[in-house]
N, C-alpha and C positions, 0 to 999 in steps of 0.2 A: 314925331320922335326920331324920324330917320336922320335928321340933321346931326344928332348926337353921335351917330355911327359913321358919319362921312369922313371925319378926320381920322378915325381909327382905321378905316379901310384904306385911306390914303397912306398912312404910316406903314401898314403891313403889306401894301401893294408895291407895284413897280416904281411908283413915284418916289419912294423912299430912297432907292438907289440913285435916282437922278438928282435928288436934292443933296445927297451926300457927295456926289461927284462935284457939284458946284460949290459946296461949302468949304470955307477956308479951314474950319475946325470941326470935323465930324463929331468929336466928343461933345462939344457944346450943342450941336444940332440934335444929337441923340437925347441929351438931357432935356432939350426943349420939347422934343416929341413926347417924351414921357410925361412932362408937365401938362401938355395939351391933353393927353389921354386921361390923366388923373382928373383934370378939370371936367372932361366929358363924363367920366364916371360919377363925379359928384353931382352933376346936373341931372343925370339919369336917376340917381338915387333919390334926389329931391322929387322928380316927377313920379317915381314909383311910390314914394311915401304919400304924395298927394292923391294918387289913384287909389291906394289902399284905404286912405281915410274916406274917400268918396264911396268906395265899395262898402265899407262898414256903415256909413250913414244910410245908404240905400237899404242895406240889410236890416238895419234897425227900424226904418220906416215900414218896410214890408212886414216885419214881425209884428209891429204895433198894429198895422191894419188888419192882419190876420187875427190878432188877439181880440180886436173889436168885433170881427165877424163872429168869433166863437162866443163872445160876451152877449151880443145881440141875439144870437140863436138861443142861448139859455134864457135870456130875459123874455123872448117871445114865448117859449115853452112855459115859463112861469106865469105869464099873463094869461095864457090859454087855460092853465090849470085854475087860475083865479076867476075865470069866466069873463075876462076883460079882452074881448077880441080887438077892440080899437087900439088898445095899448100894444097888443101883440102885432097888429098890422103895422103900426109905426116902427116897432122894433125890427120887423122883417124888412121894411123899406130902408131903414138906416143900415141894416146888415148888408143889403145889396150894394149900397154906395161904398161901403168899406171893402166889400169883395172886389169891386172894380179897382179901388185904390191898391188893394193887396196884390192883385194880378199885375197891375202896371208897375208897382214898386219891385215886384219879384223879377219881372222881365228886365227892368233897368239894372237891378242888382246883378243878375246873371251876366249881362253884357259888361258891366263894370268889372266883375270878377274875372271874366275872360280876358279883358284888356290888361288887368293887373297881372294875371298869370303870364301873359305874353311879355310884359315889361320885365317881370322878374326873371324870366328865362334869358331875355336879351341882356339884362344887367349881369347875370351870371356868366354869359358868354364874354361880355366885355372884360369882366374881372379876370377870367381865365386867360383871355388874349393879352391882357395887360401884364399878367405874371410871365407869360411866355416871352413877350417883348422885353420885359425887364431882364430876364435871363439872357436874351439875345443881345440886349444893349450892353450888358456887362462883358459879354464875349467880344463884341465889336470894339468896345472901348479898349480892352486889353490888346486886341489885334492892332488897333490904331497906334497905341503907345509903343508897342513892339516895333511896328513899321517905322515910326519916327526915330526910335533908338537905332535901328539898323541903318537907316538913311544917314543919320548923324555920324555913326561909326564909319560907314563906307566913305563919306566925304572926308573925314579926318584921315583915314588910311590912304586914300588916294592922294591927298596933299603931301603925305610923308614921302611918297615915292616919286614925286615929280622932279624934273630936271633942276629946278631952282634949289630945291632942298639938297639934292645930291651935290651940286656945285658948291653950295655953302658948306656942306660937311667936308668936302675935299679941301676947300680953302683952309678950314680950321685944322685939318690934319697936316697940311703943308706948314702951317704956322708952328704947330707943335714940333715937327721935325726940324724946322729952322731954329727954334729955341734950343733944342737938344744939341744941334751942331754948334751953335754959338757957345753953349756951356762947355763943350769939349774943347773948343778952340781956346777959350779963356783959360782952361786948366793947363793946356800945353804952353801957352805964353807965360803962365805963371811959373812953370818949371824952368823955362829958358831965362827968365829974368832974375834968377837967383844971383846974388852978388858973391864976390870972393869972400867977403866977411862971413856970409852965411855958410859957405863951404868950410872955412877954417873953424868956424864955431862948431860944426859937426865933428871936425877932426879933433879939436880940443876935447870934445866930449868923449871921444874914443880913448884919448890919452888918459883922461881921468879914470875911465873904467879900468885901463891897464894898471894904472898906479894903485887903484883900490884892490885889484886882484893880487898884486905883489905884496901889498901890506898885509892882507889876510893870510897869505902864505907864510910870511915872516912870523906872524903872531900865532901860527898854527890854527887859524880859524877857517881853514878852507872847507 
């Protein structure tokens, strides 16, 4: 039965850390460990069930043999009361055989019961250890995921501040400044390129405004 506990002791011992160090994905390894432990528990449960069945069978045979001892004892007494010593003698002889069987079956049953009790205790220990490992697994998985996230964030942040990123940002800033300078220059050139006709047109607009003001004054509509 010790082979069922070998893998459990390996998982909870120092080898677990060594295997996790070598594993590419600790989360998957932890899940595999739990599956192995669960399989061990199922095997031990089957062994315990078989041992309990054997214990019950031996107990039943011991009880049957003891019942025959008691039966033959009563029959021998009945034969003596009837004056049949030969029948009583045969009943007592058969009683002796059943007593030997009852003693042997009882000893076998006691050993089987002791073995079953040991297996039950070991199974309980395995189940408790499994629950503890399950909680530890959940904690380790959370820590592994957190570490992966932190590593990814640190790599991303480190790439943001490198020289290549800074240079690229500065180039884009210079381009924006260049675009702004070109826009201002084009506005200045546009002002300088105004034709005489444009200026006279503005002048005529002012004359019209003066004429409109004079007309309103004449009409008393100021």
